[in-house]
N, C-alpha and C positions, 0 to 999 in steps of 0.2 A: 504493500499499500504506499503510495507517494506521502512524502513529508508535507506537501503543500495540500491544505484541505480544499482548495479551489480545483484541484485536479481529480479526475475520475480514478476509481480503483485500479483500472487497467491502463493507465497513463504511460506514455513512453515518449520518446523525443518528439513525435509529431504534436503532442499537446503543447509541448514548450516552444516548438519552431512556430506554431501558428499563433501563438500568444505573443510572440516577440519576432514578427516579420523582418523589422529592420535590421536585426542582428542575424537572424537565420536564414534570410533570403540569400544574401552573400555567401554565407556557409554552404548552403545547399548548392550554389553555383560553383564554389571551389571544390566541394565534393564530387560533383559531376566532372569537372575537369580533371581532377586527380584520379578518380576511380574509374573514369570511362573515356578520358581523353587519349591523346596519343602518348605512348610509352613503350619502352622495350619489354615491359612487363604485361602480360595478358591482363584482361579484366578479371579472370579467375584467379590468377596469381596475386594480384592485388587484394582481391577479397580475402584469399588465403593468408596473406601476410597481416591483413588487418584482424582476422579471426585468430591468428596465432598470437599476434602481439597482446590482444585482448586476454587471450586465454592464458598465457604465461603470467600476465599481471593480475589474473585472478577475477576477471570481470565476466560473469556468467552471461548477463544480458547481452552484451556487445559480441561475446564470443558466439553464442547461439545465433543471433542474428546474421552475422557475417560468415559463420561457417556454412549455414544453408545458402547465403548468396554465392559462396565460392562453389559450392556443389552444384547450383543452378547454372553456373557458368562453365561446368564441366569437369571440375576438380573431382578426383575420385571420393566418393562418399566415405567418411570415417578417417580420411587420411590426417585431418587435423588432429583428432583425438590421438592418433598414433604419434603424431609429431610431438604433442604434449607429453605423451608417456615416454618416449624415447626418441629424440631428434636424429640421433645416429642411425637408427634402423627403420625409420619411417620410409615408406615407399614413394620418395619424391625424386625427381631428377637429380642427379649428383650436382650439377652446378647451382642448383637452388639451396643447397645445404649451407654454404658459407653465407650467402644472403641471409638465410633464416637464422644463422647463428648471430649474425650482425643485428638483426631484428630483435632476437631474444635478449641480447646483452643491452640493446639500446632500451627496451622496455623495462629491464630489471635494474640495471645498474648504469644509467646514462653518464655518469661522471667518470666512468671507467673506460670510455671509448677511446681507441688508439689507431694510429696509422696502420698498424698491423692488422686491425680488424678490417679496415677499408682495403688494405693490399690483398687480403684473401679473397674478397669479393671480386675484385679486379682480375686477380689471378684465374678466377673461375670463368672469366669471359665477359663479365658484366662491365658496362660502361658507367660513366659519371651520372649519367641521367638515370639509369636503372637505380643506382645507389640512392640518388636523390629521392627518386620516387618511393623507393621502400622506406627511407627515413620519413618522408611526408606521410605516407600511410601509417606509419607506426605513430607518429605524432597525432593524426586524426584518431587512431584507437585510444590513445590516452586522453585526448579530449572528450571523446564520447564516453569514455569509462567514468571520467569525472562528472559528466553531465548526468548520466543515468545514476550513478551511485549517490551523487549530491541530492538529487531529488527523490531517492528512495523508490526507484521504480523496480517492479518485479519483473524478472526475465520472462519473456514470452515462452509459450510452449513451443516444442518443436515443430508441430503441426502449423501453428501460426507464423513461425518463422519461415517455414517452407513457402506458405502463401505470400508473405511479405518478400521473400527472395525472388519469387516470380514476377512480382509487380516491379522490384528494383531492376531486374534484368530488362523487362519489357519496357519501363518507363524512364529509367535512369534516376538519378538523384533529385534533380529539381522537380520533374514532374511527378515524383512520388507524393509530394505534399500538396494538397489542394491550393493552398495560399500562394504557391510559387509556380505553378504549371505554366508552362510555355507552350503546351500542345493543346491549349484550349481551342 
């Protein structure tokens, strides 16, 4: 149940986004560009990174929502759970592992990032834009975690997350929220 009495029991980010459109309209546009714009990372990989960053940080709400979005984009169902259990043995492409190690460290101990962490990503064949995008997606996960935890939102069910993920894939981030829809 949310901490704010003005919000419904099943409130989530859309409740806050539509209440404060001057803040979250630009946020939704940034999210659209980051998650669905041009990038060396696929949309599925970006959703995987977001879900993974949230999962390692312990945010069930964001983890559930974005793992289902990753699966909707074609990431193998259950792979993010396996990454959280054991990143070394999870069935992901070998070149993703250094990038995910970077994301994990950035999510858990950002003050300990080093040139060696970035160099491992570059050695795996990723360019600077790919690393930037992974950093920005990890930062987005942290923001969303604080938004949902700070408001006291209850994580949605997997079934609700699957439905939401389908809308996210079909509509994108801006058109997901009625107040910001560009496809009217």
